[in-house]
C-alpha positions as CSV (number, residue, x, y, z in Angstrom):
1,M,0.0,0.0,0.0
2,A,1.1,3.5,-0.6
3,N,2.7,5.6,2.1
4,I,2.9,8.9,0.3
5,K,-0.2,11.1,0.0
6,S,0.4,11.7,-3.8
7,A,0.6,7.9,-4.3
8,E,-2.7,7.4,-2.5
9,K,-4.3,10.0,-4.7
10,R,-2.8,8.3,-7.8
11,I,-4.4,5.0,-6.7
12,R,-7.8,6.6,-6.3
13,T,-7.4,8.3,-9.7
14,I,-6.5,5.0,-11.4
15,E,-9.5,3.3,-9.9
16,T,-11.8,6.0,-11.2
17,K,-10.3,5.9,-14.7
18,T,-10.4,2.1,-14.7
19,T,-14.1,2.2,-14.0
20,Q,-14.7,4.7,-16.7
21,N,-12.7,2.7,-19.2
22,K,-14.7,-0.5,-18.3
23,I,-17.9,1.4,-19.0
24,V,-16.7,2.5,-22.5
25,K,-15.3,-0.9,-23.3
26,K,-18.5,-2.7,-22.4
27,A,-20.6,-0.2,-24.4
28,Y,-18.6,-0.8,-27.6
29,K,-18.5,-4.6,-27.1
30,E,-22.3,-4.7,-26.6
31,A,-22.8,-2.5,-29.7
32,I,-20.7,-4.9,-31.8
33,K,-22.5,-8.0,-30.4
34,A,-25.9,-6.4,-31.2
35,F,-24.7,-5.7,-34.8
36,E,-23.3,-9.2,-35.3
37,A,-26.5,-10.7,-34.0
38,A,-28.5,-8.6,-36.5
39,V,-26.3,-9.6,-39.3
40,K,-26.6,-13.3,-38.3
41,D,-30.4,-13.0,-38.2
42,N,-30.5,-10.8,-41.4
43,A,-32.5,-8.2,-39.5
44,S,-33.7,-5.1,-41.2
45,N,-32.1,-2.7,-38.7
46,K,-28.5,-3.8,-39.3
47,E,-27.5,-0.5,-40.9
48,A,-28.6,1.4,-37.9
49,L,-26.8,-1.0,-35.6
50,Y,-23.7,-0.7,-37.8
51,T,-23.8,3.1,-37.3
52,K,-24.1,2.7,-33.5
53,A,-21.3,0.1,-33.4
54,T,-18.9,2.2,-35.4
55,S,-19.8,5.2,-33.3
56,A,-19.1,3.3,-30.1
57,V,-15.7,2.1,-31.5
58,D,-14.8,5.7,-32.4
59,K,-15.8,6.9,-28.9
60,A,-13.6,4.2,-27.4
61,W,-10.7,5.3,-29.6
62,S,-11.2,9.0,-28.8
63,K,-11.2,8.2,-25.0
64,G,-8.0,6.1,-25.3
65,V,-9.6,2.7,-24.6
66,L,-8.7,1.4,-28.1
67,A,-5.6,2.0,-30.1
68,R,-6.1,3.7,-33.5
69,N,-5.2,0.6,-35.6
70,T,-7.4,-1.6,-33.4
71,A,-10.3,0.7,-33.9
72,S,-9.7,0.8,-37.6
73,R,-9.5,-3.0,-37.8
74,K,-12.8,-3.4,-35.9
75,K,-14.6,-0.9,-38.0
76,A,-13.3,-2.6,-41.2
77,S,-14.5,-6.0,-40.0
78,L,-17.9,-4.6,-39.2
79,A,-18.1,-3.0,-42.7
80,K,-17.1,-6.3,-44.2
81,M,-19.9,-8.1,-42.3
82,L,-22.4,-5.5,-43.4
83,S,-21.5,-5.8,-47.1
84,K,-21.8,-9.6,-47.2
């Protein structure tokens, strides 16, 4: 455990950021799963779900949860699923 006041504050900050990152990560994963399920079932709302999924991936990238190339790769695979 930390003995220095600044180290204790850093631990609290990291816990807060970890919680926020988990929320963002869960949101983009859920959006991708919903889109994949719509593609699998050939649902009529797959274009709307594609838009939500790419938006969630972009938000995760802008918040630093995903790296740029990872976000690009995920968006490309979603676009590929949509076109098939």
